[in-house]
N, C-alpha and C positions, 0 to 999 in steps of 0.2 A: 843586603838590607835595602840598598837603593833600588834594585830591581823589584823587590817585593813591594816597596812603596809605589813604584811606577805601575805595577800590575793592579794593586788595590785601588789606586786612584782611577785607573781606566775602567775597572769593573763597576765603580760607583757612578762615574760620569757618563759612560756610554749609554746606559738605559735612559738617563735623564735627557741627554741630548736627542736621542732618537724619539723619545716621547714628545719633546718640544717640536721637533721637525715634522713629525707625522700628525700630531693631534692638536697642538696648541693653535688657537686663532692667530691670525697674522699680527694683530696689535700686541699680543703677548710675546710672540716670537720677536717682534721688533723691539720690545722693551728689553728682552734678554740680550739681543744683539747690541743694543745701545750700551748696556752695562758692560758687556765684554769689550766693546770698543773703547769705552772710557778707561777701563782697567789697563788694557793694552796700550792705550795712548799715554797713560800716566807712566808706564814702564818705559816706553820709547822716549818720552821727554827726559826721564832720569838718565837714560843712556846718552842723550845728547849733551847733558851737563858734563859728562866725562870728556867731551870734545871741546870744552871751554865755551859752550853756548849757553846763554841764559834764556830759555824759551818762555813764551807766554803760556801760562798754565790755564787760568780761568777762561780767557777768550777762546782757546781751542776746545775746552770742555763744553762751553756754551754752544759753539759752532757745531760740534758733533751732536750734542743733544737736540738742537733744532733740526738737524738733518734727519735724525731718526724720528722725531716728532712728525715731520712731514710724511715719512714713509708710513707711519702708523695711521694717518688720516688721509692717505692717498685717495683722491676722489675718483679714480678710474673705475668705471662700471664693468669693463671687460678686460681680460688679460692684455689684449692688444693695446687698448687705450691706456691701461696702467703702465705698460712698458714704454709707450711713447712719452707719457708724462714724466716717467722716471728718467728716460734718456735725455729729454730736454732739460730737465731740472739739473741733472749732473753736469751738462754743458754749461748752464748758467752758473752753478756753484763753482765750477772749475775756473770760470772767468773772474769771478768776484773774490775768491779766496785770497789770492796774493794781495789785492788792494785792501781788503778788510784788515789783514794782519799788518800790512805796512802802515795803515792809518793808526792802528793800535800802537805801533812802534814810534809814532810821532810824540808819544807821551814820555818816552824814555829820556832820562837825563843824559845818558851816554849814547849819543846817536850812532856811534859805530856798532853798537850791539843790536840796533833795530833791524837791519836787514837779515843777519843770521837768525835772529829770533823769529822773524816773519817767515823766512824760508823753512825753518824747522817746523813751525806750526802748520804751514800749508802742506808740507810733506807728510806730517803725521795724519792729516785728514785724508790725503790721497792714498797713503800706504795702509792705513788701518781701517778707518771708518768707511770709506767708499767701497772696498771689497766686501765688507760685511753687509753693506747696503745691497750689493748685488745678490748676496745670499737671500735676503728678505724678499727681494723682487722676484727671484726665481720661484720662491714659494707661492707667489701670487699668480704665476702662470699656470696654464693647463698642465697637468701631470707634475706640478711643482713639488709635491711631497716625494714622489718617486725619484725625481731628478736629484733632490737633495740627498735622499737615501743613497742613490748611486754615487754621488760625489763623496759623501762621507766614508762609505765603505771602501771606495777606491783609495782615498787618501790614507785611511787607517791601515788597510792591507799593505799598501806600499811602505808605510812607516814601520810597521811591525816586521816585515820581511827584511827591510834594509837594516834594521837594528840587530836582529838576531843573526842573519847571514853575515852581515858585516863584522860582527863580533867574533863569530866562529870561523868564518872562511876568508874574511877580507885580508888581502895581501897588498893590493895596489891602491895607494892613497889617491883620492880624487883631487883634493885641494888642501894640502897639508898646512899652508899658511893661514887658511880661513877656517877649516874644520878638520882638525887632525885625525878624527876617528872615522870620517866618511871614506868609503872605499868604492872602487868601481864594481867590485863583486856585489856589495850591498845595493848599489844603484841599479844594477841589472836585475837582481832579485826583486827589488821594489817594482821595477817596470813590469816584469813577468807576472808578479802577483796582481797588480792593477789590471793588466790585460785579462787575466783569468777571471777575476771578480767581475769586471765589466762585461765580459762575454756571457758569463753565467746569468747575471742580472737581466741583461737585455734579451737573452734567449728564453728566459723564464719570466719575463715581465708580466705576462697575463696572469699566470697562477699566483705570482707574488702579490700583485695588485689585488687580485680577488681575495686572497687570504687576509690581507690588511683591511680590505673593505668589510669582510665578514666579521673580523675582530673589532670592528668599529674604531679602527685606528686612523682611517682616512675617509674622506668623502670620495664619491665617484670621480669628480673632476680632478682630484689630486693623484689618481693612479694612472697607469698606462694600460689601457684596455684595447689596444689595436688587435684586430683579428689575425693579422699577419705578423710574423716575427720580424724584428728589426734586421736590416741587412747587416751581415757580419763585418765587412771591411770598414764601413763608416763608424761602426761601434768600436772596433779595435783602434782606429785612428783617433777617435775622440778620447778613448781611455788612455792611449799613449800620450796624447797632448796634455791631458789633465795630470797624469803622473809626472811628466817632465816639468810642467809648471809647478807642481807641488814641491818637487825636489829643488828646483831653482829658488822657490820661495824660502825653503829651509836654509839654503846656502846664503841667500841675501841677508837673512836675519843673523846668521853666524858671522857675516862680515861686520854688521853693526856692533855685535857684541865683542868681536875680536878687536875692533878699533877702539872700543871703550874699555877694553881690558877686563871684561867680566865673563864668567862662564854661563850664567843664566840671566834672563831679563828680570826675574823676580823669584819669589819663593811661595807664591800663593797656592801652587799645585804640587803637593809632595811627590817627589820622584820625577816630575816633569819640568820643574822650574816655574817660570812666570806664565801669565796668560798669553803674552806674545810668543813665548816658546811653543805653546800648545796650538796656536792658530796660524803660525807662520806659513805653513804649507797651503792653507786655505786662501791666504791673502792673494796669491797669484792664480791658484786653480779656480776660484770662484768666478772671476771675470771671464775665464776661458769657457766655462760651462754656460754662463749667462749669455755670452755672444752666440754660442751654438743654439741654445734654447730659443733665443729671440729670432735668429735666422730661420730656424725650423718653423716657428710659429707664423712667420711672414711669408712662407712659401705657398 
């Protein structure tokens, strides 16, 4: 029954997510990312309460909301300018976030709780909201829709193969104290699946982009229309880096849940647990792809 719920939820959500990534205007995508970030942040704050921390709820929700509001009205006229503004803004936000939440903590009656609450709130922003902001900014870059399609398919393929191969063939546990069901066999299957999907996508980037363009799912600037195929080894290295980052992101969230003594971060997605459970792999993989895309654009 649990497996059936997992499959049905995926069948419903995948077309919606792909439609948003490929077709939705950036402000709409930003609004959805903000909603996901707020739900995942709420789940994370609930986990921290199991550690004896009383976090700031509304201040972090407002902070996250303002961050995505900025992304929705980003004044950059070109992808390069937009990326530069985003990078500068991230640096500024990173500098002020700890001070902002510590100032909020000055209102606490019990001052001993101020620092843990501020630390947790700042961590929630950096761990959840900022990586989802990277996703939005990738979409604003040239070939952004294709890059996000590449990212999602890599992560999904890796997750699917890790789940089924690990269940059927897994014998050697990867980290039994943190995630008792994860095996090295599943991890290897995940890596190979991502490498295969990444290679196929980039080797056939032109026909895939053309098909999406002809179906009116993307605009020309959002596809990859290079006349020459992408070099194989850089593509494989990027795919491997994204897969490893995704698997580490999954393990990190498992650590948070294990320490809190819970199996799932929430129950909003039948068969998958909470929102944080569903996006945990993307939270580390998205910054890796953003860095690559930004580096490529600046060459």
